[in-house]
ZASEGU-436291 format. One record per residue: residue number from 1; residue in one letter; x, y, z of N, C-alpha, C in turn. Coordinates in pm, whole numbers, plus 50000, padded with zeros to 5 digits. Each point is the difference from the previous one (the first is absolute). Example, Ala and Ser with C-alpha at 12.3 -4.5 7.8 and 13.67 -1.06 7.14 Angstrom:
<rs>
R num residuo  n_c1  n_c2  n_c3 ca_c1 ca_c2 ca_c3  c_c1  c_c2  c_c3
R   1       a 51319 49431 50780 49911 50119 50000 50090 50120 50000
R   2       s 49965 50105 49928 50082 50119 50006 49923 50109 50073
</rs>
This chain:
<rs>
R num residuo  n_c1  n_c2  n_c3 ca_c1 ca_c2 ca_c3  c_c1  c_c2  c_c3
R   1       x 78313 63166 61886 49891 49898 50077 49933 50118 50077
R   2       x 49898 49925 50033 49886 50075 50052 49958 49966 50169
R   3       x 49998 50088 50108 50039 49905 50130 49873 50076 50058
R   4       x 49911 49966 50081 49954 49978 50014 49968 49927 50149
R   5       x 49960 50096 50111 50013 49941 50165 49872 50035 50068
R   6       x 49944 49880 50032 49893 50024 50038 50003 49969 50181
R   7       x 49906 50114 50086 49979 49906 50154 49934 50109 50009
R   8       x 49938 49930 50192 49894 50104 50042 50047 50078 50032
R   9       x 49927 50080 50064 50013 50142 50126 50101 49975 50091
R  10       x 50020 49847 50051 50069 49976 50116 50166 50024 49977
R  11       x 49959 49860 49899 50155 49977 49936 50081 50150 49968
R  12       x 49888 50025 49905 50066 50099 49900 50004 50153 50089
R  13       x 49957 50050 50114 50020 50148 50033 50070 49966 50164
R  14       x 50000 49896 50090 50055 49969 50111 50159 49878 49988
R  15       x 49990 49922 50006 50112 49933 49963 50106 50070 49827
R  16       x 49909 50000 49925 50014 50021 49868 50021 50155 49978
R  17       x 49947 50141 50089 50022 50073 49969 50101 50101 49986
R  18       x 50104 49940 50042 50154 50063 49921 49997 49947 49868
R  19       x 49981 49884 49978 50074 50000 49877 49882 50078 49934
R  20       x 49863 50035 49996 49863 50041 49963 50070 50155 49936
R  21       x 50003 50070 50138 50102 50129 49972 50076 50067 49885
R  22       x 50065 49875 50029 50146 50030 49956 49986 49990 49815
R  23       x 49890 49902 50033 50021 49948 49794 49926 50090 49931
R  24       x 49914 50089 50086 49940 50083 49940 50092 50110 50004
R  25       x 50021 50073 50088 50150 50098 50003 50108 49952 49924
R  26       x 50023 49915 49944 50106 49973 49900 49947 49971 49858
R  27       x 49908 49967 49999 49931 50003 49882 50005 49899 49947
R  28       x 50020 49852 50052 50038 49903 49892 49851 49916 49937
R  29       x 50052 49965 49906 49929 49956 49927 49954 49880 49999
R  30       x 49884 49992 50116 49893 49846 50007 49869 50139 50058
R  31       x 49940 49856 49999 49825 50045 49980 50004 49937 50158
R  32       x 49933 50057 50116 49953 49949 50119 49774 49968 50025
R  33       x 49975 49952 50000 49881 49963 50001 49969 49956 50201
R  34       x 49972 50113 50017 49945 49947 50172 49881 49996 50055
R  35       x 50012 49910 50012 49833 49919 50029 49949 50067 50155
R  36       x 49931 50094 50041 49925 50061 50112 49921 49965 50014
R  37       x 49981 49918 50131 49895 49950 50034 49974 50002 50131
R  38       x 50126 50134 50086 50015 50074 50102 49982 49855 50130
R  39       x 50085 49932 49986 49977 49868 50029 50173 49925 50062
R  40       x 50038 49937 50031 50088 49875 50001 49879 49901 49986
R  41       x 50017 49909 49853 49908 49908 49976 50075 49874 50007
R  42       x 50111 49971 49974 50096 49904 49938 50043 49970 50165
R  43       x 50015 50083 50071 50036 49888 50134 49930 50064 50113
R  44       x 49814 50004 49989 49940 49969 50061 49925 50145 50102
R  45       x 50002 50109 49946 49857 50035 49990 50084 50173 50121
R  46       x 50130 50044 50015 50013 50048 50071 50039 50163 49967
R  47       x 49940 50080 50021 50033 50202 49931 50085 50040 49938
R  48       x 49998 49989 49893 50125 50084 49867 50040 50158 50038
R  49       x 50108 50008 49891 49988 50181 49987 49908 50071 49941
R  50       x 49912 49907 49963 49877 50122 49897 49878 49961 50123
R  51       x 50015 49930 50105 49850 50000 50076 50010 50092 50037
R  52       x 49824 50056 50016 49981 50147 50094 50034 50013 50162
R  53       x 49953 50068 50008 50048 50005 50165 49878 49980 50029
R  54       x 50026 49913 50161 49946 49956 50047 49915 49816 49938
R  55       x 50079 50018 49861 49969 49887 50003 50038 49840 50134
R  56       x 49876 49916 49953 50025 49880 50091 50060 49862 49930
R  57       x 50111 49979 50072 50036 49898 49962 50090 49843 50030
R  58       x 49993 49917 49969 50079 49874 50105 50132 50055 50109
R  59       x 50035 50134 49918 50100 50095 50086 49992 50127 49997
R  60       x 49887 49976 50034 49944 50262 50030 49840 49909 50013
R  61       x 49963 49875 50172 49922 49987 50028 49887 50084 50047
R  62       x 50107 50166 50065 49888 50089 50033 50017 50075 49922
R  63       x 50040 50011 49910 50026 50108 49818 50158 50062 50001
R  64       x 50045 49984 49939 50092 50014 49939 50010 50225 50009
R  65       x 50132 50006 50039 50008 50155 50035 50088 50067 49925
R  66       x 49989 49937 49836 50136 50068 49933 49883 50091 49894
R  67       x 50069 50072 49918 49897 50067 49879 50155 49879 49911
R  68       x 49877 50013 49877 50065 49909 49888 50042 50072 49915
R  69       x 50101 49932 49960 50073 50013 49864 49915 50047 49839
R  70       x 49946 50034 49969 49967 50060 49864 50051 50023 49940
R  71       x 49976 49835 49903 50124 49968 49855 50027 50119 49870
R  72       x 49906 50101 50014 50035 50074 49885 50066 50117 50054
R  73       x 49993 50024 50149 50076 50117 50042 50115 49950 50030
R  74       x 50089 49836 49997 50049 49988 50043 50087 49963 49854
R  75       x 49953 49957 49929 50101 50036 49887 49996 50060 49878
R  76       x 49909 50113 50035 50063 50152 50008 50109 50104 50073
R  77       x 50001 49949 50094 50079 50081 50111 50117 49877 49892
R  78       x 50031 49949 49997 50141 49848 49937 50006 50086 49869
R  79       x 49939 50098 49916 50014 50063 49875 50006 49921 49912
R  80       x 49912 49930 50050 49949 49912 49895 49929 50044 49868
R  81       x 49959 49973 49907 50023 50022 49879 49826 49967 49909
R  82       x 50003 49882 50058 49889 49953 49994 49891 49929 50065
R  83       x 49850 50006 50010 49892 49977 50123 49876 49989 49915
R  84       x 49984 49865 50037 49823 49947 49948 49948 49927 50097
R  85       x 49900 49997 49979 49872 49893 50137 49909 49985 49848
R  86       x 49970 49857 50102 49866 49932 49933 49982 49918 50098
R  87       x 49855 49924 49983 49940 49946 50067 50009 49879 49994
R  88       x 50047 49909 50071 50008 49798 49960 49895 49968 49919
R  89       x 49865 50071 50010 49837 49875 49951 50026 50104 49892
R  90       x 50015 50154 49950 50027 50030 49891 50082 50016 49922
R  91       x 49951 49824 49847 50108 50015 49938 50044 50061 49859
R  92       x 49906 50014 49980 50098 50130 49885 50055 50070 50084
R  93       x 49966 50106 50115 50093 50083 50011 50105 49953 50062
R  94       x 50007 49919 50067 50175 49929 49980 50077 49974 49944
R  95       x 49904 49994 49908 50090 49894 49854 50070 50148 49941
R  96       x 49881 50115 50010 50117 50150 49995 50115 50086 50056
R  97       x 49985 49911 50119 50121 50103 50074 50066 49909 50008
R  98       x 49993 49860 49986 50140 49959 49925 50047 49941 49861
R  99       x 49935 50059 49951 50044 50046 49802 50099 50116 50008
R 100       x 49898 50081 50134 50109 50122 49992 50126 50032 50059
R 101       x 49993 49917 50179 50141 49949 49989 50080 49940 49969
R 102       x 49965 49896 49874 50091 49959 49886 50048 50067 49942
R 103       x 49918 50079 49936 50056 50090 49911 50148 50153 50107
R 104       x 49932 50011 50097 50089 50079 50046 50149 49956 50008
R 105       x 50030 50076 49989 50186 50002 49963 50071 50080 50214
R 106       x 50020 49827 50090 50081 50084 50125 49863 49910 50066
R 107       x 49956 50075 50127 49966 49916 50165 49878 50058 49927
R 108       x 49908 49889 50000 49833 50050 49992 49984 49860 50142
R 109       x 49877 50123 50084 49923 49911 50070 49864 50022 50004
R 110       x 49912 49841 49964 49873 49986 49979 49990 49962 50176
R 111       x 49885 50070 50065 49914 49959 50065 49847 49932 50017
R 112       x 50017 49891 50006 49911 49944 50055 49894 49972 50076
R 113       x 49861 50056 50016 49963 49997 50087 49906 49824 50030
R 114       x 50017 49956 50098 49995 49905 50004 49891 49916 50118
R 115       x 49908 49916 50015 49906 49968 50148 50126 49890 50054
R 116       x 49956 49986 50075 50085 49857 50061 49887 49957 50075
R 117       x 49938 49866 49917 49875 49948 50014 50017 49907 50107
R 118       x 50126 49999 50126 49969 49962 50130 50030 50054 50084
R 119       x 50104 50067 50010 50034 50049 50103 49942 50239 49988
R 120       x 50009 49981 49881 49957 50168 50003 49918 50042 49908
R 121       x 49876 49875 49951 49912 50021 49894 49915 50129 49986
R 122       x 50012 50080 49922 49850 50098 50004 50036 50105 49969
R 123       x 50159 50036 50054 50089 50132 50075 49992 50082 49848
R 124       x 49970 49940 49837 50040 50066 49874 49833 49974 49920
R 125       x 49878 49991 50145 49873 50038 49921 49959 50084 49913
R 126       x 50021 50116 50035 49943 50098 49927 50057 50014 49844
R 127       x 50099 49951 50027 50000 49968 49783 50064 49898 49996
R 128       x 49940 49887 50014 50032 49880 49952 49886 49937 49933
R 129       x 49893 50061 50011 49892 49981 49874 50005 50108 49917
R 130       x 49931 49944 49840 50010 50138 49940 49899 50111 50030
R 131       x 49867 49977 50041 49979 50048 50076 50025 50115 50111
R 132       x 50106 49932 50075 50027 50112 50096 50157 50082 49954
R 133       x 50028 49947 49879 50151 50051 49955 49948 50126 49897
R 134       x 49861 50025 49987 49943 50079 49896 49939 50123 50129
R 135       x 49958 49933 50094 49987 50064 50077 50086 50110 50093
R 136       x 50114 49929 49993 50099 50067 50120 50118 49983 49954
R 137       x 50016 49976 49872 50114 49982 49957 50016 50110 49866
R 138       x 50170 50064 49958 49953 50019 49896 50139 50006 49875
R 139       x 49978 49909 49890 50111 49946 49905 50069 50142 49931
R 140       x 50152 50073 50088 50045 50065 49894 50092 49925 49926
R 141       x 49950 50149 49894 50075 49965 49820 50097 50105 49964
R 142       x 50121 49995 49977 50070 50114 50007 49947 50079 49825
R 143       x 50012 50165 50049 49903 50089 49915 49856 50021 49996
R 144       x 49909 49890 50087 49891 49973 50019 49897 50105 50122
R 145       x 49918 50015 50011 49953 50109 50043 50007 49876 50168
R 146       x 49998 50060 50108 49954 49942 50163 49885 49962 50046
R 147       x 49893 49881 49881 49896 50048 50052 49923 49863 50006
R 148       x 49902 49994 50111 49957 49855 50026 49859 49961 50070
R 149       x 49961 49910 50066 49868 49990 50091 49909 49889 49837
R 150       x 49900 50015 50031 49912 49904 49917 49966 49986 49913
R 151       x 49987 50160 49959 49942 50067 49896 50097 50105 49963
R 152       x 50144 49993 50029 50083 50120 49992 49971 50084 49994
R 153       x 49934 50024 50159 49887 50133 50007 50176 50127 50069
R 154       x 50097 49911 50084 50077 50064 50117 50128 50047 49854
R 155       x 50084 50087 50103 50138 49982 49923 50103 50072 50188
R 156       x 50137 50036 49888 50084 50022 50157 50039 50169 49941
R 157       x 50034 50042 50115 50017 50168 49919 50153 49980 50063
R 158       x 50056 50109 50003 50155 50081 50061 49968 50089 50054
R 159       x 49989 49999 50122 49927 50126 50112 50110 50047 50122
R 160       x 50061 50073 49912 50121 50020 50028 50109 49984 50015
R 161       x 50092 49893 50113 50079 49905 50015 49926 49888 50039
R 162       x 49859 49980 49991 49940 49888 50060 49937 49958 49887
R 163       x 49898 49894 49996 49911 49922 49898 49875 50077 49992
R 164       x 49884 49956 49973 49886 49986 50027 49894 49947 49933
R 165       x 49897 49967 50095 49872 49914 49851 49898 50078 49953
R 166       x 49978 50020 49910 49900 50069 49969 49873 49910 49893
R 167       x 49872 50030 49958 49893 49935 49928 50010 50118 49877
R 168       x 49984 49937 49899 49987 50023 49852 49827 50098 50052
R 169       x 50036 50108 49896 49822 50061 49979 50022 50162 50109
R 170       x 50045 49913 50124 49952 50093 50107 50153 50139 50004
R 171       x 49927 50073 50057 50056 50156 49958 50075 50050 49846
R 172       x 49940 49958 49928 50053 50016 49879 50146 49902 49942
R 173       x 49994 49864 50130 50158 49952 49929 49946 49875 49946
R 174       x 50130 50008 49882 50001 49930 49859 50144 49931 50001
R 175       x 49981 49837 49920 50082 49975 50002 50115 50068 49915
R 176       x 49994 50126 49980 50102 50089 49960 50156 50034 50095
R 177       x 49851 50031 50143 50084 50028 50148 50073 49886 50109
R 178       x 49907 49840 49961 50095 49888 50088 50141 50020 49915
R 179       x 50101 49979 50066 50159 49954 50055 50026 49866 49876
R 180       x 50120 50027 49876 49971 49906 49962 50149 49892 50009
R 181       x 49964 49903 49986 50108 49903 50128 50136 49991 49865
R 182       x 50111 50081 50122 50144 49947 49927 50139 49928 50063
R 183       x 49973 49874 49932 50091 49888 50069 50155 50051 49976
R 184       x 50021 50040 49878 50117 50027 49970 50091 50149 50043
R 185       x 49901 50083 50086 50106 50071 50122 50075 49953 50033
R 186       x 50154 50079 50038 50097 49967 50091 49921 50045 50150
R 187       x 49938 50159 49991 49937 49968 50147 49964 49967 50000
R 188       x 49963 49896 50144 49908 49890 50055 49905 50101 50071
R 189       x 49976 50068 50004 49858 50090 50113 49915 49933 49994
R 190       x 49948 50048 49892 49824 49961 49915 50033 49854 50004
R 191       x 50082 49933 49915 50033 49816 50024 49956 49940 50148
R 192       x 50075 50099 50112 50011 49939 50128 49888 50030 50061
R 193       x 49885 50112 49984 49889 50033 50069 49966 49919 49903
R 194       x 49940 49973 49889 49928 49878 49908 50013 49847 50092
R 195       x 50106 49948 50011 50039 49903 50104 49994 49984 50101
R 196       x 49983 50104 50105 49989 49993 50121 49824 50017 49999
R 197       x 49920 50035 49916 49865 49977 50070 49946 49848 50020
R 198       x 49898 49983 50040 49969 49913 50131 49902 49886 49994
R 199       x 49874 50118 49885 49879 49954 49989 49902 50061 50166
R 200       x 50063 50108 50031 49930 50068 50179 50006 50169 49969
R 201       x 49937 50068 50013 49958 50105 49963 49933 50064 49882
R 202       x 49897 49862 49917 50006 50056 49929 50040 50000 49818
R 203       x 50165 49925 50097 50097 49998 49872 50003 49841 49952
R 204       x 50013 49942 49918 49978 49888 49897 50159 49947 50024
R 205       x 50036 49877 49997 50110 49941 50003 50024 49999 49829
R 206       x 50163 50052 50004 50040 50017 49862 50024 49893 49957
R 207       x 49997 49880 49876 50033 49918 49952 50038 50010 49837
R 208       x 50117 49937 49972 50094 50066 49851 50139 50001 50072
R 209       x 50007 50027 49822 50155 50054 50079 49985 50152 50011
R 210       x 50095 50024 50164 50020 50159 50026 50130 50074 49990
R 211       x 50103 49957 49991 50115 49985 49954 50108 49967 49946
R 212       x 50034 50058 49856 50039 49916 49872 50131 50072 49951
R 213       x 50088 49982 50027 50108 50141 50024 50120 49946 49920
R 214       x 50052 50019 49899 50138 49925 49922 50129 50082 50108
R 215       x 50055 49907 49995 50169 50055 50074 50079 49895 50004
R 216       x 50121 50051 50022 50127 49923 49985 49966 49886 50055
R 217       x 50004 49863 50034 50039 49893 50042 50085 49971 50063
R 218       x 50052 49962 50101 50119 49895 50026 50073 49944 49963
R 219       x 49929 49891 49892 50076 49944 49893 50080 50052 49917
R 220       x 49904 50063 49958 50081 50067 49827 50098 50185 50088
R 221       x 50033 49967 50081 50072 50081 50098 50133 49978 50014
R 222       x 49975 49863 50062 50158 49943 50030 50005 49929 49862
R 223       x 49959 49916 49914 50077 50004 49850 50045 50121 49927
R 224       x 49911 50111 49972 50069 50091 49966 50160 50061 50092
R 225       x 50041 49945 50120 50067 50074 50064 50132 49907 49980
R 226       x 49952 49832 50001 50114 49888 49948 50037 50078 49876
R 227       x 49943 50026 49870 50004 50026 49849 50116 50115 50014
R 228       x 49966 50096 50083 50044 50144 49984 50157 49980 50101
R 229       x 50008 49900 50075 50140 49998 50082 50081 49926 49945
R 230       x 49967 49852 49949 50025 49921 49897 50076 50072 49891
R 231       x 49907 50117 49941 50044 50054 49860 50164 50125 50071
R 232       x 49969 50020 50069 50173 50101 50102 50106 49916 50057
R 233       x 49962 49890 49967 50121 49937 50034 50106 49949 49919
R 234       x 50114 49985 50027 50089 49922 49862 49986 49897 49995
R 235       x 49894 49887 50106 50015 49875 49978 49836 49951 50054
R 236       x 49966 49937 49930 49868 49870 49951 50041 49901 49974
R 237       x 50089 49965 50066 49983 49857 49987 50095 49964 50110
R 238       x 50011 49872 50073 50049 49959 50103 50202 49965 49944
R 239       x 50000 49971 49903 50135 50006 49916 50069 50118 49966
R 240       x 49894 50101 49991 50062 50134 49979 50020 50061 50094
R 241       x 49986 49984 50110 49970 50038 50105 50220 49977 50104
R 242       x 49971 49883 49962 50147 49935 50052 50065 50117 49873
R 243       x 49961 50003 49918 50149 50044 49930 49994 50140 50046
R 244       x 49919 50079 50081 50002 50140 50025 50087 49965 50103
R 245       x 50073 49945 50042 50119 50006 50089 50161 49984 49910
R 246       x 50079 49985 50125 50100 49986 49931 50005 49826 49944
R 247       x 50074 49950 49947 50026 49838 49892 50140 49960 50057
R 248       x 50037 49929 49984 50116 49896 50066 49961 49853 49898
R 249       x 50112 49972 49888 50001 49899 49957 50114 49901 50054
R 250       x 49925 49880 50030 50132 49910 50083 49974 49928 49904
R 251       x 50183 49974 49955 50009 49882 49962 50090 49829 50015
</rs>
């Protein structure tokens, strides 16, 4: 059975936050689609765990004084092994991450950036159009250099413990100098830095599969434990269990 769990940022990270972090920590074999529109849309426009500080809503008329969750950071902090991101208006990009999540064994999180047209329209406008994504996003693919821009003129390099954006051709920089994406690396340091890029300070927003690491699943581990315990027992059925004790025959 393939299990898909779909929720908004409110359900997934507020009342369902406990389930979200422990599904990732335990690596339960299910696929979580997190529709992030930075608002409680269904319950009529209250601020959510992903609403930015200062956001004005029905439940924060003077602006929220809270800092938001960042889904990637929460997933990684819960020791998640799969995180991907797509934009709701980008059908090919969304299909790619959902197919990758389906193929991943264990818990997967797909953050879908989505505008709420009623209560928070425009929150992801910088990447909602194809032209916007060309300017403000980078599609990351395992094993390929981190290059982006309308004409693929920019790249991402490692700068000590940080990342920096460079322009190809300047200061002798070529594609060979650009960092290659490694979605399968167990150390999530660089993956998290990619996931945390938010389209400011010259950095793009990362789309695609950011982390995809194989790890033992809760499902397989529990089933293996059951078989191991069964093999070590002298009995395997209820009838055999009864026969392990003293037996009296009453005539």
